[in-house]
C-alpha positions in Angstrom: 12.2 2.2 4.9 9.8 -0.7 4.8 8.5 -1.9 1.5 6.1 -4.3 -0.2 7.1 -7.2 -2.7 4.7 -8.6 -5.1 5.5 -12.1 -6.1 4.2 -14.2 -8.8 5.2 -17.7 -10.0 3.4 -17.8 -13.4 5.2 -21.0 -14.5 7.0 -23.6 -12.6 10.5 -22.5 -13.5 10.3 -18.6 -13.1 9.4 -16.3 -10.2 8.5 -12.7 -10.9 8.8 -9.9 -8.3 8.0 -6.3 -7.9 9.3 -4.1 -5.3 7.1 -1.2 -4.2 8.6 1.3 -1.7 6.7 2.8 1.1 7.4 6.2 2.5 6.8 10.0 2.3 7.8 11.9 -0.6 8.8 9.2 -3.2 8.5 10.3 -6.8 7.7 6.7 -7.7 6.9 3.8 -5.4 7.7 1.3 -8.1 11.2 0.4 -7.1 12.4 -2.6 -9.1 11.4 -5.9 -11.0 12.9 -9.1 -11.5 12.3 -12.4 -13.2 14.5 -15.1 -11.8 14.7 -19.0 -12.1 12.5 -20.6 -9.4 15.5 -22.1 -7.7 17.6 -18.9 -7.5 19.0 -18.3 -4.1 18.5 -14.6 -4.4 14.8 -14.8 -4.2 14.6 -15.2 -0.5 16.9 -12.1 -0.1 14.7 -10.1 -2.2 11.8 -10.7 0.1 13.3 -10.2 3.4 12.0 -7.2 5.5 9.1 -6.5 3.2 5.4 -6.9 3.3 4.7 -10.0 0.9 1.8 -9.8 -1.6 1.2 -12.9 -3.7 -0.7 -13.9 -6.7 -2.7 -17.1 -6.5 -0.2 -19.0 -8.3 2.6 -17.9 -5.9 0.6 -18.3 -2.8 1.2 -22.1 -3.3 4.9 -21.6 -2.7 5.2 -18.3 -0.6 2.0 -18.4 1.3 -0.9 -16.1 1.2 0.7 -12.9 1.9 -1.0 -9.5 2.6 -4.4 -8.7 0.8 -4.2 -5.6 -1.4 -8.0 -5.5 -1.5 -7.9 -5.2 2.5 -5.4 -2.4 1.9 -7.9 -0.6 -0.2 -10.6 -1.2 2.4 -8.3 -0.1 5.2 -7.8 3.3 3.2 -11.5 3.6 2.8 -12.1 3.0 6.4 -9.6 5.4 7.6 -10.9 8.2 5.3 -14.2 7.5 6.5 -12.9 7.8 10.2 -11.2 11.0 9.3 -14.5 12.4 7.8 -16.2 11.6 10.9 -13.6 13.2 13.1 -13.8 16.3 10.9 -17.5 16.5 11.2 -17.3 16.1 15.0 -14.8 18.9 15.1 -16.9 21.2 13.0 -20.0 20.3 15.2 -18.0 21.4 18.3 -17.3 24.7 17.1 -19.4 27.8 17.6 -21.8 28.3 14.6 -19.9 31.4 13.5 -16.6 29.3 13.1 -18.1 26.4 11.1 -16.8 27.6 7.7 -14.0 25.0 7.5 -13.4 23.5 4.0 -14.2 19.7 4.0 -11.1 17.7 3.1 -11.0 16.4 -0.5 -9.8 13.0 -0.3 -8.3 11.3 -3.5 -10.2 8.6 -5.2 -9.3 5.2 -3.9 -8.7 2.4 -6.5 -10.6 -0.4 -5.0 -9.9 -2.7 -7.9 -6.8 -3.3 -10.0 -6.5 -2.5 -13.5 -4.9 -5.0 -15.8 -1.4 -4.1 -16.9 0.8 -5.6 -19.6 4.4 -6.0 -18.9 7.3 -6.0 -21.5 7.8 -9.8 -20.3 4.2 -11.3 -20.5 5.3 -13.4 -17.5 5.4 -10.3 -15.4 1.8 -8.9 -16.1 0.1 -10.4 -13.2 2.7 -9.2 -10.9 2.8 -5.8 -12.5 -1.0 -5.5 -12.1 -0.8 -6.1 -8.4 2.3 -4.0 -8.0 0.7 -1.0 -9.7 -2.4 -1.3 -7.6 -0.3 -1.3 -4.4 1.6 1.7 -5.7 -1.5 3.6 -6.6 -3.0 2.8 -3.1 0.1 3.9 -1.4 0.3 7.2 -3.4 -3.4 7.8 -2.4 -2.5 6.9 1.3 0.4 9.5 1.2 -1.8 12.3 -0.1 -4.5 11.4 2.5 -1.8 11.5 5.2 -0.6 14.9 4.0 -4.1 16.2 4.1 -4.6 14.8 7.5 -1.5 16.5 8.9 -2.5 19.8 7.5 -5.3 20.0 10.0 -4.2 19.9 13.6 -7.5 18.5 14.8 -7.1 15.5 12.5 -3.4 15.1 13.3 -4.4 13.7 16.7 -6.0 10.8 14.9 -2.9 8.7 14.2 -0.2 11.0 15.4 1.8 14.0 14.3 3.9 12.0 11.7 2.8 10.5 8.4 2.0 6.8 8.8 3.6 4.7 6.0 0.5 2.2 5.9 -3.0 2.5 7.1 -3.9 1.2 10.4 -4.3 -2.6 10.5 -3.0 -3.3 7.1 -0.1 -5.8 6.8 1.1 -5.5 10.3 1.9 -9.2 10.6 2.9 -10.1 6.9 6.2 -8.6 6.8 9.0 -11.2 6.4 11.9 -11.0 9.1 14.6 -8.5 8.6 18.0 -9.8 7.6 20.6 -10.5 10.3 
């Protein structure tokens, strides 16, 4: 399973991380958190093979990472494309068969909601991680809805996609050897 890791370095001597799992049928996508000294050797291993999302402060050390706002917009764009595909399918049907129920897509959170963590150093990372988690849960629901309609399943394949098309395809760190 491929996942996402949100990284923050709120102070010089600490790094905060939140793992967010990606995949179908997860009860919770929030998979783990850690606050480590900034020189801890485990940090690199905790990032390997995951899509990296960084806060502004962590970007100085870890690089830009994937854009969570772009994830939200990728979900909006794909939902719009699915709506267009649905409308085209309905239009192609004889008028006597045009009674299909329009898909009810979940609300897509396009902005994060500020979160407060037990350790105040972890609040910014938690805010981003929860937003990623919410977006991935919405994406999972959209994919389930898409797959229940054979005429929509052709858009994107017959299996659920872990991430929306075009998001974070190049932002994963290399897998461990």
